[in-house]
C-alpha positions in Angstrom: -57.7 66.2 31.5 -56.7 67.2 34.9 -52.5 67.4 36.0 -52.2 64.1 37.7 -53.8 62.0 34.5 -51.5 64.2 32.1 -48.4 63.1 34.4 -49.2 59.8 34.7 -49.2 59.2 31.2 -46.2 61.1 30.4 -44.2 59.0 33.1 -45.9 55.5 31.0 -44.6 56.6 28.0 -41.0 57.3 29.4 -41.4 53.9 31.0 -42.1 52.4 27.5 -39.1 53.9 25.9 -36.7 53.0 29.0 -37.7 49.5 28.3 -37.7 48.9 24.7 -34.2 51.1 24.6 -33.6 48.4 27.3 -34.3 46.0 24.8 -33.0 46.8 21.8 -29.3 46.9 23.4 -30.2 43.7 25.5 -31.1 41.8 22.0 -27.1 42.4 20.4 -25.8 41.1 23.3 -27.9 38.3 23.5 -27.0 37.6 20.2 -23.5 38.0 20.6 -23.4 35.4 24.0 -25.3 32.6 21.9 -22.5 33.3 18.8 -19.9 32.8 21.1 -21.6 29.2 22.7 -21.6 28.4 19.5 -18.3 29.4 18.5 -16.9 27.4 21.7 -19.0 24.5 20.8 -16.9 24.6 17.2 -13.6 25.0 18.6 -14.6 22.3 21.5 -14.3 19.8 19.0 -10.4 19.8 17.8 -9.6 17.3 14.8 -7.9 14.8 17.5 -11.8 14.8 19.0 -13.1 14.3 15.8 -10.7 11.4 14.7 -11.6 9.6 18.2 -15.2 10.3 17.7 -14.4 8.6 14.1 -13.8 5.7 16.3 -17.0 5.7 18.1 -18.9 6.3 14.0 -17.2 2.7 13.1 -18.3 1.2 16.0 -21.7 2.3 15.9 -21.5 0.8 12.1 -20.1 -2.6 12.8 -22.8 -3.1 15.5 -25.6 -1.7 13.0 -24.6 -4.8 10.2 -24.1 -7.6 13.0 -27.7 -6.8 14.3 -29.2 -6.2 10.5 -27.0 -10.0 10.1 -28.1 -11.3 13.2 -31.6 -11.8 12.1 -34.5 -9.3 10.5 -37.3 -9.6 12.8 -39.0 -5.9 13.6 -37.3 -5.8 16.8 -34.2 -6.1 15.7 -34.5 -3.5 12.4 -35.9 -1.2 15.2 -32.4 -1.4 17.1 -30.4 -1.7 14.0 -32.4 2.1 13.1 -31.5 3.4 16.8 -28.2 2.5 15.9 -28.0 3.9 12.9 -29.3 6.7 14.1 -27.3 7.4 17.4 -24.0 6.6 15.0 -24.9 9.7 13.4 -26.5 12.1 15.7 -23.9 11.4 18.9 -20.7 11.1 17.3 -20.5 12.1 13.5 -22.6 15.6 14.0 -19.3 16.5 16.3 -17.2 15.2 13.4 -19.3 17.6 10.8 -17.8 20.3 12.7 -14.0 20.7 11.9 -14.9 18.6 8.9 -17.2 21.4 7.3 -14.6 23.6 7.6 -11.6 21.6 5.8 -14.2 19.5 3.3 -17.7 20.6 2.9 -18.4 18.7 -0.1 -17.6 15.2 2.1 -20.1 16.5 5.0 -22.4 16.7 3.0 -21.8 13.4 1.2 -21.3 11.9 4.3 -24.8 12.8 5.6 -26.8 11.8 2.5 -25.0 8.5 3.3 -26.1 8.0 7.1 -29.5 9.2 5.5 -29.8 6.8 2.8 -29.0 3.5 5.0 -31.5 4.8 7.6 -34.2 5.4 5.2 -32.9 1.1 3.8 -34.0 0.0 7.2 -36.6 1.8 7.6 -38.6 0.7 4.4 -37.1 -2.7 5.0 -34.9 -3.1 2.4 -32.6 -6.5 2.1 -29.7 -6.8 4.3 -27.4 -7.4 1.2 -28.7 -3.5 0.0 -27.8 -2.0 3.1 -24.6 -4.1 3.4 -23.6 -2.4 -0.1 -24.2 1.2 1.3 -22.8 0.3 4.7 -19.6 -0.3 3.4 -19.6 2.5 1.1 -20.1 4.5 4.2 -17.0 2.8 5.8 -15.1 4.3 2.6 -16.5 7.5 3.6 -15.5 7.7 7.0 -12.0 6.6 6.1 -11.6 9.6 3.8 -13.0 12.0 6.8 -10.2 10.7 9.0 -7.9 11.2 5.7 -8.5 14.8 5.5 -8.5 15.3 9.5 -5.1 13.9 10.1 -2.1 15.4 9.4 0.3 13.1 7.0 3.0 13.4 9.3 6.7 12.3 8.7 6.8 8.3 9.1 4.1 7.6 7.0 5.8 9.7 4.1 9.3 8.0 4.9 7.8 4.6 4.8 6.0 5.0 1.8 8.9 6.5 -0.5 11.3 3.6 0.9 8.5 1.1 -0.4 8.2 2.7 -3.5 12.1 2.9 -4.1 12.9 -0.7 -2.8 10.2 -2.1 -5.5 11.6 0.0 -8.5 15.6 -0.5 -7.6 15.1 -3.7 -7.2 13.3 -5.0 -9.9 15.0 -2.8 -11.9 18.2 -4.4 -11.0 17.2 -7.9 -11.8 17.0 -6.2 -15.3 19.9 -4.7 -15.1 22.0 -7.9 -14.3 20.2 -10.3 -16.4 21.2 -8.1 -19.7 24.6 -7.3 -18.3 24.6 -11.6 -18.9 22.9 -11.9 -22.4 24.7 -8.6 -23.9 27.7 -10.1 -22.3 27.3 -13.6 -23.7 26.8 -12.5 -27.0 29.9 -10.7 -26.4 32.0 -13.3 -26.1 31.1 -15.4 -28.6 31.2 -12.5 -30.9 27.7 -12.3 -31.9 27.1 -8.8 -31.5 25.0 -8.9 -34.3 22.3 -10.3 -32.0 22.2 -7.4 -29.7 19.8 -5.5 -31.3 16.6 -7.9 -31.8 17.1 -8.7 -28.0 17.2 -4.8 -27.2 13.7 -4.4 -29.8 12.4 -7.6 -27.1 13.4 -5.6 -24.0 11.7 -2.4 -25.3 8.6 -4.2 -25.8 8.6 -5.6 -22.5 8.8 -2.2 -21.4 6.0 -0.9 -23.8 3.5 -3.4 -22.4 4.3 -3.1 -19.0 3.4 0.5 -19.0 0.3 -0.6 -20.9 -0.4 -3.4 -17.7 -0.1 -0.3 -15.2 -2.7 1.8 -16.8 -4.7 -1.0 -17.6 -4.6 -2.0 -14.1 -4.7 1.6 -12.7 -8.3 2.2 -15.5 -9.5 -1.3 -14.0 -9.6 -0.1 -10.6 -11.0 3.8 -11.3 -14.1 2.5 -12.8 -14.8 -0.6 -11.0 -18.2 -0.1 -8.4 -19.0 -2.6 -6.3 -16.5 -5.0 -5.1 -13.3 -3.1 -5.4 -12.4 -3.5 -2.2 -12.3 -7.2 -2.7 -10.4 -6.7 -6.0 -7.8 -4.8 -4.0 -7.3 -7.0 -1.1 -6.9 -10.3 -4.2 -4.2 -8.0 -6.1 -2.5 -7.1 -2.7 -2.4 -11.0 -2.1 -0.9 -11.8 -5.4 1.7 -9.4 -4.6 2.1 -10.8 -1.2 3.0 -14.0 -2.3 5.2 -12.8 -5.1 6.9 -11.0 -2.6 7.3 -13.8 -0.3 8.8 -16.1 -2.9 11.1 -13.0 -3.9 12.0 -12.6 -0.2 13.3 -16.2 0.0 15.1 -15.7 -3.7 16.8 -13.1 -2.3 18.2 -15.3 0.3 18.8 -18.8 -1.7 19.3 -16.7 -5.7 19.1 -20.5 -6.4 16.2 -20.4 -8.8 18.0 -17.1 -9.8 20.8 -19.3 -10.9 18.4 -21.9 -12.6 16.9 -19.1 -14.4 19.6 -17.2 -16.1 21.1 -20.5 -17.0 18.0 -21.3 -18.8 17.8 -17.4 -20.7 21.5 -18.5 -21.9 20.6 -21.7 -23.0 17.9 -20.2 -25.0 20.6 -17.4 -26.3 22.9 -19.8 -27.7 20.0 -21.4 -29.2 18.7 -18.8 -31.1 22.1 -17.4 -32.2 22.8 -21.1 -33.7 20.4 -21.3 -35.5 20.0 -17.3 -36.5 16.5 -16.9 -35.4 15.4 -13.0 -35.1 12.4 -13.3 -33.8 13.5 -15.9 -30.9 16.1 -13.3 -29.5 13.3 -11.0 -29.7 11.3 -13.1 -27.7 14.2 -14.0 -25.2 14.8 -10.1 -24.2 11.1 -10.0 -24.1 10.2 -12.3 -21.5 12.9 -11.8 -19.4 11.7 -7.9 -18.9 8.5 -8.8 -18.9 8.4 -11.2 -16.1 10.3 -8.0 -14.1 7.6 -5.3 -15.7 4.5 -7.3 -14.7 5.6 -7.9 -11.2 6.5 -4.6 -10.5 3.1 -3.1 -11.8 1.7 -5.5 -9.6 3.6 -4.2 -6.4 2.4 -0.6 -7.5 -0.3 -1.7 -7.7 -1.3 -3.0 -4.3 1.0 0.2 -3.1 -1.2 3.0 -5.0 -4.4 1.0 -3.7 -3.7 1.6 -0.1 -2.0 4.8 -0.4 -4.3 7.2 -0.7 -3.2 10.2 0.0 0.1 9.1 -0.2 0.6 9.3 -4.1 2.9 12.2 -4.4 5.3 10.1 -1.9 4.9 7.2 -3.9 5.9 8.9 -7.3 8.7 10.3 -5.9 10.3 7.1 -4.6 10.0 5.8 -7.8 11.9 9.3 -9.1 14.6 8.2 -6.5 14.6 4.7 -7.8 14.9 5.1 -11.1 17.8 7.9 -10.7 19.4 5.1 -8.1 19.3 2.1 -10.8 20.6 4.6 -14.1 23.4 5.2 -12.4 24.4 1.4 -11.5 23.2 0.7 -14.9 26.2 2.9 -16.0 28.8 1.7 -13.2 28.2 -2.1 -14.9 27.1 -1.5 -18.4 30.2 1.5 -18.5 32.2 1.5 -16.3 32.7 -2.7 -15.3 32.1 -1.4 -12.0 32.1 -4.0 -9.0 29.2 -3.9 -7.1 29.0 -5.0 -3.4 25.6 -7.2 -4.2 25.9 -9.3 -1.0 25.6 -6.1 1.1 22.4 -4.8 -1.2 20.8 -8.4 -1.0 21.2 -8.5 3.0 19.4 -5.2 3.6 16.6 -5.7 0.5 15.6 -8.8 1.8 14.3 -7.6 5.2 13.0 -4.6 3.4 11.3 -6.9 1.3 9.5 -9.0 3.6 8.4 -6.6 5.7 6.8 -4.7 2.7 4.8 -8.0 1.9 4.0 -8.1 6.4 2.4 -4.5 5.6 0.7 -5.4 2.0 -0.9 -8.5 4.2 -2.5 -6.8 6.7 -3.5 -4.2 4.2 -5.5 -7.3 2.4 -6.9 -8.5 5.5 -8.5 -5.3 6.5 -9.8 -4.3 2.7 -11.3 -7.6 2.8 -13.0 -6.7 6.5 -14.3 -3.4 5.3 -16.1 -5.1 2.7 -17.7 -7.7 4.7 -15.7 -11.0 3.8 -14.4 -11.6 6.6 -15.0 -11.4 10.5 -13.9 -8.3 12.5 -12.6 -8.6 16.1 -11.2 -5.4 17.1 -8.5 -5.9 19.6 -8.2 -2.9 22.2 -4.4 -2.2 21.2 -3.3 1.5 20.3 -4.8 3.0 17.0 -1.9 4.4 14.5 -2.6 7.4 12.5 -4.5 6.5 9.2 -1.4 7.1 6.8 0.6 5.7 8.9 -1.5 2.5 9.7 -1.3 2.2 5.3 2.4 2.2 5.1 2.6 -0.4 7.8 -0.7 -2.2 7.1 -1.3 -2.1 10.9 -5.0 -2.5 11.7 -5.5 -3.7 15.2 -8.1 -6.9 15.0 -7.5 -10.4 15.1 -7.7 -11.2 11.7 -5.0 -8.5 10.5 -2.5 -8.9 13.7 -3.0 -12.9 13.3 -2.3 -12.7 9.6 1.0 -10.8 9.6 2.3 -12.5 12.9 2.0 -15.8 10.6 3.8 -14.5 8.0 6.6 -13.2 10.4 7.3 -17.0 11.8 7.7 -17.9 8.1 10.1 -15.4 7.5 12.0 -16.0 10.9 11.4 -20.0 10.9 12.7 -19.9 6.9 16.1 -17.2 7.9 16.4 -20.0 10.6 16.8 -22.7 8.2 18.7 -20.7 5.6 21.2 -19.3 7.6 22.0 -21.7 10.8 20.7 -25.3 10.0 21.5 -25.5 6.3 24.8 -24.5 6.7 25.5 -27.2 9.4 23.6 -29.6 7.4 26.4 -28.8 4.7 29.1 -28.6 6.8 28.7 -31.8 8.4 28.3 -33.5 5.0 31.4 -32.3 3.6 34.1 -31.9 6.6 37.3 -31.8 4.7 36.4 -28.8 2.6 34.8 -27.0 5.4 31.1 -26.4 4.1 32.0 -25.3 0.5 29.7 -27.4 -0.6 27.0 -25.0 -1.6 28.6 -21.8 -0.6 26.5 -19.2 -1.2 24.6 -16.8 0.6 25.4 -19.8 3.7 28.9 -20.9 3.0 32.2 -20.2 4.7 33.8 -17.8 2.0 33.3 -14.1 3.2 34.6 -13.2 -0.3 31.5 -15.0 -1.8 28.6 -13.3 -3.7 30.4 -10.0 -2.9 29.9 -8.9 -6.0 29.2 -8.6 -9.9 31.1 -7.3 -12.8 30.7 -7.7 -16.8 34.2 -8.1 -18.1 33.9 -7.0 -21.8 36.2 -8.7 -23.1 36.2 -11.7 -26.1 36.7 -14.9 -23.8 35.5 -14.0 -20.3 32.2 -13.3 -19.1 31.2 -12.9 -14.9 27.7 -13.4 -14.1 26.7 -13.2 -10.6 28.5 -15.8 -8.1 27.5 -19.0 -8.6 27.0 -18.3 -12.5 29.6 -19.4 -14.9 31.9 -18.0 -17.7 29.3 -17.8 -20.8 31.4 -19.6 -23.6 28.4 -22.3 -24.2 24.9 -22.9 -23.5 26.1 -25.0 -20.8 28.6 -22.8 -19.0 
């Protein structure tokens, strides 16, 4: 081997070593660059960006369902499949980046649901079967938004207030009713009949708890159709809150109810019927208990992620109610009922408007009614739940109609009716029908129960309970 050839081989080996060394140094750098780019992509998709993408996902889901419902032709199915695929690949995959960090299990569940819908479309499954899976996917998308959204301050404050209002208003009704019943027995010197009434009250309390547990059990175990059931319960709650709102304004039905209960007490005492008194105490209280159970079920149905704040409002309401009951029963204090009713009527109305918006939204999620989106700002999902504000033509129209009814009712009760009463009784200056619309500034200002043999004062508009016709 010549010297030149040996030199060339040594130079070649040296070049090979240099090349291998360069590659070994470049590989980690390339890997680091790739990892940095991936990390940059992940960090570039913030939670707010993901929430925005969820709006696009919802639009894609709605369009997929509309394509399937419009026609069952192969072309329509192909378009629906393409839309479903685009909704996942173009939008939800971006949502997965931050969602996988906060809730990996929900991310996997969503992936599986998207895949299930695409597979059903590809295999020519029935529209109803695909629709059922799309409804479930809408719920998953809502859960994803909740996991990516901070609760904030507004939604908890509203929910605590709604929960407090429900238990305090319904509980106050029970306290006032019991004060009248027990005060009547004292005035009639028939205190030996207090025990049967209190037994009935206790039974009503137990059945109220059973009702709450039963409602929760039904909703926890129901599968398909849960959204519709939640909407129906909420619509019933809206109807009851609507009635309560105008009761708070007029209080006429309340006075008739008290007089009816007092007449039943007098009849039961006259014949010495213990069972009748038990039933009086039971029916008087369970009426409020059933309303409370229904209202809280509606509140819990649309309070996903806010249950702790609902419990807080309930606890504060019970505490306030305990103080009020002590003032009435133990100290015989006068309470400013007119002030409370003035505030309560507005809050009850607003709560019913929120319930109605949520009920309509739930019917839309279940594909029971139309869905026409408005190009209006969207609230964070927790605040939307608390207010019932979902920017669609159907939800906004329903809420505006209910608000209009409340406004027209208030105008009639506080403007038109008082004018008619004053015109009908000019000599008395409108004393006829004096109540919340009368001219006496002290009317209905307080409630108290005087524990004296012959005097029982009930909410203004009632009379001394010395006889059933009082």
